[in-house]
C-alpha positions in Angstrom: -17.0 -33.1 -23.2 -18.9 -36.2 -21.5 -22.3 -35.4 -23.1 -20.4 -34.8 -26.7 -18.7 -38.6 -26.0 -22.2 -40.0 -25.3 -23.5 -38.4 -28.5 -20.4 -39.7 -30.6 -20.9 -43.0 -29.2 -24.6 -43.0 -30.1 -23.3 -42.0 -33.8 -21.1 -45.0 -33.6 -24.5 -47.2 -32.7 -26.2 -45.8 -35.7 -23.6 -47.0 -38.2 -25.1 -50.9 -37.8 -28.3 -49.6 -39.2 -26.6 -48.9 -42.4 -26.2 -52.8 -43.1 -28.7 -54.7 -45.0 -30.3 -58.2 -43.4 -27.6 -60.1 -45.6 -24.6 -57.7 -45.5 -21.4 -58.4 -47.5 -18.3 -58.9 -45.8 -16.9 -55.5 -47.1 -19.8 -53.8 -45.9 -19.4 -55.3 -42.5 -15.8 -54.3 -42.4 -16.7 -50.9 -43.4 -19.1 -50.3 -40.7 -16.9 -52.0 -38.3 -14.2 -49.1 -38.9 -16.5 -46.5 -38.8 -18.2 -47.6 -35.6 -14.6 -48.4 -34.1 -13.5 -44.9 -35.1 -16.5 -43.2 -33.2 -15.5 -45.3 -30.5 -12.0 -44.3 -30.1 -13.1 -40.6 -30.5 -15.7 -41.2 -27.7 -13.0 -42.5 -25.4 -10.8 -39.8 -26.3 -13.6 -37.4 -25.3 -14.2 -39.1 -21.9 -10.5 -39.0 -21.2 -10.6 -35.2 -21.8 -13.6 -34.9 -19.8 -12.6 -36.8 -16.8 -8.9 -36.8 -16.7 -7.3 -33.8 -18.4 -9.9 -31.3 -17.5 -10.2 -32.3 -13.9 -10.1 -29.5 -11.3 -7.7 -31.6 -9.4 -4.8 -31.3 -12.0 -5.0 -27.2 -12.1 -1.7 -25.8 -11.4 -3.3 -23.4 -9.1 -5.4 -26.1 -7.1 -1.9 -28.0 -6.7 -0.1 -25.2 -5.7 -2.9 -24.4 -3.0 -3.0 -27.9 -1.8 0.6 -28.3 -1.8 2.4 -24.9 -1.5 0.1 -22.2 -0.4 3.0 -20.1 0.1 3.9 -20.2 -3.6 0.8 -18.0 -4.7 2.2 -14.4 -4.1 -0.4 -12.4 -5.7 -4.1 -12.8 -7.0 -6.3 -10.0 -8.3 -9.5 -9.9 -10.3 -9.2 -8.8 -14.0 -12.8 -7.7 -15.8 -13.1 -9.3 -19.2 -13.9 -6.8 -21.9 -14.8 -7.2 -25.3 -15.0 -4.6 -28.4 -16.7 -5.2 -31.5 -16.2 -2.6 -34.1 -15.6 -0.1 -31.5 -18.6 -1.0 -29.4 -18.3 -2.3 -26.0 -20.0 -5.8 -25.7 -21.7 -7.0 -22.6 -19.6 -9.7 -20.8 -20.9 -12.0 -18.3 -17.5 -13.3 -17.1 -14.3 -12.3 -15.2 -11.1 -13.6 -14.6 -9.6 -14.2 -11.3 -5.5 -14.1 -11.9 -3.3 -16.0 -9.6 0.6 -15.6 -9.9 2.9 -18.1 -8.5 6.6 -17.7 -7.0 8.0 -19.2 -10.1 6.6 -16.6 -12.3 3.7 -18.5 -13.7 0.4 -17.1 -14.0 -3.0 -19.2 -13.5 -6.4 -17.5 -14.8 -9.8 -19.0 -13.7 -12.8 -17.7 -15.8 -15.9 -17.5 -13.6 -19.4 -15.6 -13.9 -18.9 -11.8 -12.5 -21.4 -12.7 -9.8 -18.9 -15.4 -8.4 -15.7 -13.6 -8.9 -15.3 -11.6 -5.6 -16.5 -14.8 -3.7 -13.7 -16.9 -5.5 -11.2 -14.4 -5.0 -12.2 -14.3 -1.2 -11.6 -18.0 -1.0 -8.2 -17.9 -2.7 -7.1 -15.4 -0.5 -8.3 -17.3 2.5 -6.3 -20.2 1.0 -3.2 -18.5 0.5 -3.3 -15.8 3.4 0.4 -14.7 2.6 -0.5 -13.6 -1.2 -0.7 -9.8 -2.3 -4.4 -9.1 -3.4 -5.4 -6.2 -6.0 -3.9 -4.9 -9.3 -1.7 -2.4 -9.8 0.7 -1.3 -12.3 3.6 -1.2 -9.7 2.8 -4.6 -8.4 2.7 -5.7 -12.2 6.4 -4.4 -12.6 7.6 -5.7 -9.3 6.1 -9.4 -10.3 7.9 -9.3 -13.6 11.2 -8.3 -11.8 11.1 -10.7 -8.7 7.8 -12.7 -8.6 8.5 -13.8 -4.8 8.8 -10.2 -3.9 5.2 -9.8 -3.7 4.7 -12.5 -0.8 3.1 -11.0 2.0 2.5 -7.6 0.5 -1.2 -7.6 1.8 -3.9 -5.9 -0.2 -3.3 -2.6 -2.6 
């Protein structure tokens, strides 16, 4: 987002090249409006890049930092893509963390890093159950907090 914001700011700056050496008032106003639009869009992209998408605002990071006991179940889920009946290669996997309030947080990472992330999350939330099973899925749906302390599958 930050790189895109820089490009958008650059496009806004390019608008000034459209002016003649002796521009009319209308041309100056039009260029100012277009440049202002690009500036606002660039600021919005910077806000998204630095504030809204900040890992510090992630529900999982907040739960692990403030209430690690609220993370009750963590497991790894492979991402699969099917294109016209043919399995396509995928480089990503999801690490799913389920919280005591019944919400779910997914983190998509490269498959080579997924096991390490799962291990780190397990260390940060030692009371969380780990591993997927249909029985645990049903148990989580019935009573999310009941999985706390269940350990590995």
